[in-house]
N, C-alpha and C positions, 0 to 999 in steps of 0.2 A: 504494500500500500504506500504509494508515493506520498511524501509529505507528512506522514504520521511517524512519530517516534516509536520505535520498537522497544518493547521491554523484554528483558531476558529473564528467564526463570531462575537461572543461576548466574549471578554476577558477583564474584568475590569481593568487589568493592562495596557491595550493598548488603552483605551477610556477615553476621558475627555469631559465634557460638560461645556462650558464657557458661562455664561449668559451675556447678554448685560448690565444688571445692577446687582449689588450684594445685592440688598435689594428688598423686595416685597412692591410695592407702594400701594397695596390695589386694590379694585374693583370699577368699575364705577357703575352707577345707574342700568345698565342692567345686572350686574354680571360679566362682562368681566374684565380682568386684566387691570389696568392702565398702561400706557407706562413707560418704564424705565426712570430714571432721565437722562437727556441729557449729563451730565458731567461724568457719570460713565464709559462708555466704553472708551472715549478718555483718561481718567485718568488711568484706571486699565489695559486695554488690552495691551498697550505698555510695561507695566511692567511684565505682566503675560506671554504673548506669547513667549518671548525669553527663558523662562524657559521650553518650550515645543519644543525643536529643531527638533524633528523627526516627524513632522506632515505629514502624507501621504495623508490624505483626510480631507477636511473641508466641512461640511454640514451646510449651513446657514438656520437655522430654524426660521421662522417668518419674518415679514415685517421690523422690526427694524434692525435685523442682515443683511438682504438682502440690505436694504437701506444704511447701514454703509459701508459694504464691496463691494457692487457692484456699488454704486453711480449711475452715469448716465448710466451705462450699465444695470441697473435693467429693467426688462420687466414688462408688465402690468399684466401678470398672472404667476403663478408658473409653469404651463406647458411651457410657453415661456421661462422662466428662465432655466428650465432643458434642453430644446431643444437647447438653445444657447450654 
């Protein structure tokens, strides 16, 4: 479409992934990731997120991100979260 600006689905200059913790805690006995340290997000997110003023979409990936940012609005399943 001539004259229209194309938007790219994946453009690294427009995407940021912010982890709940900024270090890898290791793995549990079953090989799953250990949870992030509980002090990381409360300490770093308030400092980091203001540096990203034009957030148009936030996708909460994982139970820890959903728990922190949805709080008591969190649902039992991912399907229920998306439907809400």
